[in-house]
C-alpha positions, 0 to 999 in steps of 0.5 A, spaced: 868 125 386 869 123 393 866 130 395 860 129 391 859 122 394 860 125 401 855 130 400 849 126 397 851 121 403 850 127 408 843 128 405 841 121 405 843 121 412 839 127 414 833 125 410 833 118 415 834 114 409 838 107 411 845 107 409 849 101 407 856 100 410 860 103 405 856 110 406 857 109 413 864 108 413 865 114 408 861 118 413 866 116 419 872 117 415 870 124 411 865 128 414 867 133 419 865 132 427 860 137 427 856 134 421 856 127 424 854 130 431 848 134 427 846 128 423 846 123 429 842 128 433 837 128 427 837 121 428 836 121 435 830 125 435 827 121 430 827 115 435 826 119 441 822 126 439 822 129 446 827 133 449 829 128 455 834 124 456 834 118 461 838 114 466 837 108 471 839 107 478 842 100 478 848 096 481 853 092 477 855 085 481 860 081 478 859 074 482 866 071 480 873 074 477 875 067 476 875 066 468 878 061 463 877 065 457 884 069 458 882 075 454 887 079 452 884 086 454 881 084 461 885 086 467 879 083 471 879 076 471 884 071 475 886 064 475 882 059 480 889 059 484 890 066 485 889 069 492 885 075 489 880 070 486 873 070 489 866 067 488 861 071 491 857 068 497 850 069 499 851 074 505 855 078 500 850 078 495 844 080 500 848 086 502 849 088 495 842 087 494 839 091 500 844 097 499 841 097 491 834 097 494 836 103 499 839 107 494 833 107 489 836 101 485 831 097 480 835 092 477 842 088 478 847 088 472 849 081 474 855 078 470 862 074 472 867 070 469 867 063 465 868 059 472 868 052 471 866 050 478 859 054 478 854 050 475 847 052 472 843 050 478 848 055 482 846 060 477 839 059 477 839 059 485 842 066 485 837 069 480 831 067 484 834 070 490 835 077 487 828 076 484 825 074 490 828 081 493 824 085 488 830 086 483 830 086 476 836 081 474 839 084 467 844 078 467 849 074 464 852 076 457 852 071 451 859 068 453 857 066 459 851 063 457 855 059 451 860 057 457 854 054 461 851 051 455 857 047 453 859 045 461 852 043 461 851 039 455 845 043 453 843 048 448 843 055 448 836 056 448 835 051 454 840 055 458 836 061 457 829 058 458 832 055 465 835 062 467 828 066 465 824 061 469 829 062 475 827 070 474 832 072 469 829 079 466 833 081 460 840 080 458 846 085 457 850 085 451 857 084 454 862 080 451 861 083 444 867 086 443 867 087 435 863 082 432 868 079 427 872 073 428 878 075 425 878 080 431 875 075 436 881 070 435 886 075 436 883 078 443 878 073 446 880 066 442 877 062 448 870 066 448 864 065 444 864 066 436 860 072 433 855 067 431 854 064 438 854 071 440 848 073 435 845 066 437 844 067 444 841 074 443 836 071 437 834 065 442 833 070 448 829 075 443 825 069 441 823 067 448 821 074 449 827 077 453 829 084 451 837 085 451 842 090 449 848 090 445 855 093 446 861 094 442 868 095 445 872 099 440 879 102 439 884 096 440 886 091 434 880 092 429 879 096 423 874 102 421 871 097 416 870 092 422 867 097 426 861 098 421 861 090 420 859 090 427 854 095 427 851 091 421 851 085 425 847 088 430 842 092 425 841 085 421 839 081 427 834 087 430 831 087 423 829 079 424 827 080 432 826 087 434 829 085 441 835 090 442 833 096 447 839 099 446 846 100 443 852 102 448 859 103 444 865 104 449 872 105 447 877 099 450 881 102 456 888 099 456 891 097 463 895 092 467 896 086 464 892 088 458 893 089 450 898 095 449 896 101 446 893 108 447 885 109 449 881 112 444 880 119 445 874 123 446 873 125 438 874 118 436 869 116 441 864 121 439 865 120 431 863 112 433 857 114 437 854 118 432 855 113 426 852 108 431 846 112 432 846 114 424 847 107 422 842 103 427 836 106 424 832 100 428 835 100 435 831 105 439 836 108 444 843 109 444 847 110 451 853 115 453 859 111 456 861 116 461 864 110 465 869 110 460 869 117 458 868 121 464 863 126 466 864 131 460 864 127 454 858 123 457 855 130 457 857 132 450 855 125 448 847 127 449 849 132 443 852 126 438 846 121 438 845 119 445 839 119 449 840 115 455 846 117 460 846 110 462 846 108 470 849 110 476 853 104 477 853 104 484 858 099 483 863 097 477 869 093 477 871 091 470 873 098 467 876 100 474 880 094 474 884 097 468 885 104 472 879 108 469 875 110 475 869 115 474 864 115 479 857 119 479 851 119 483 844 120 481 844 127 483 850 128 478 847 125 473 841 129 473 845 135 473 849 133 467 843 132 463 839 138 465 845 143 464 846 139 457 839 142 456 835 136 457 829 133 462 832 128 466 827 122 466 828 116 471 827 109 467 828 102 468 832 096 464 826 096 459 826 103 458 820 104 462 819 111 465 818 110 472 815 117 473 809 115 468 810 108 467 810 109 459 816 107 455 821 111 452 821 109 445 816 111 441 
């Protein structure tokens, strides 16, 4: 019986019909890896029919590592009295912006810890400064915005509106982990709930700010909960259409974090493929070479990913767990092209910088 149901589910996915969560779970658990890769590539080319893969040039700036959340998976955060705790000053920010521009960067991925000593006015000034340098600010994950709203006594929408007026251009999907509260209570009990994460994204979309979505998997969640996460993203995208891309990446155990083993390449590729198949209304899926390394990142382009992410001139959070993969622009282009695709430079909003077009059809 299972074999016949699996066969019908594979046919359904191959025709581009929407899968329900049970069908997605069946595919994940029972379909062989190469079948998943084929189905994901078929879905990828329905969204992005051209034989190209995009990439970006940016810098990840973490403005503070002071954080009161104390997430069980994070090796980056520090308490305020830790000798390694910091808040980035304006001179350092200016230097990082200038270097980003000199290297051809178009935007800053701007995130940090939940630091109670930084008020909304401080954040507005930082955003306005980066914007004045000519950089698009892709900043503040939903937990940061929820934290600001609580601190300032404002609504989530009001915080986003003020940051947008200061120059915020889009919002990254960080802090999603797994969008199931059972999981969040175990690994990040002091951070935004599932409903709050989704409320930030819904509010941003209603304010005409595009966002990305992420999933950090491979820790305490079940396979069913991974599918619930994908369902939450798909349902909100049905409502707003505001997600530009989805980025799944596996948890990286490290110093002072949850114990366990990192998910291997096969688990990553299966999860990536299911994400592309199931998220039939999200235009782009990004490879996670930062966590998986260059070669699995390249293989991801044949498992549903149409984007190689960015050069990440600077990356601190994953590196703090001991995973340090680096790649410059020439290396990204080489990986894309040796995988059989044309490498095309994009900005945060998936506008192709050589042509001015948008990568999504």
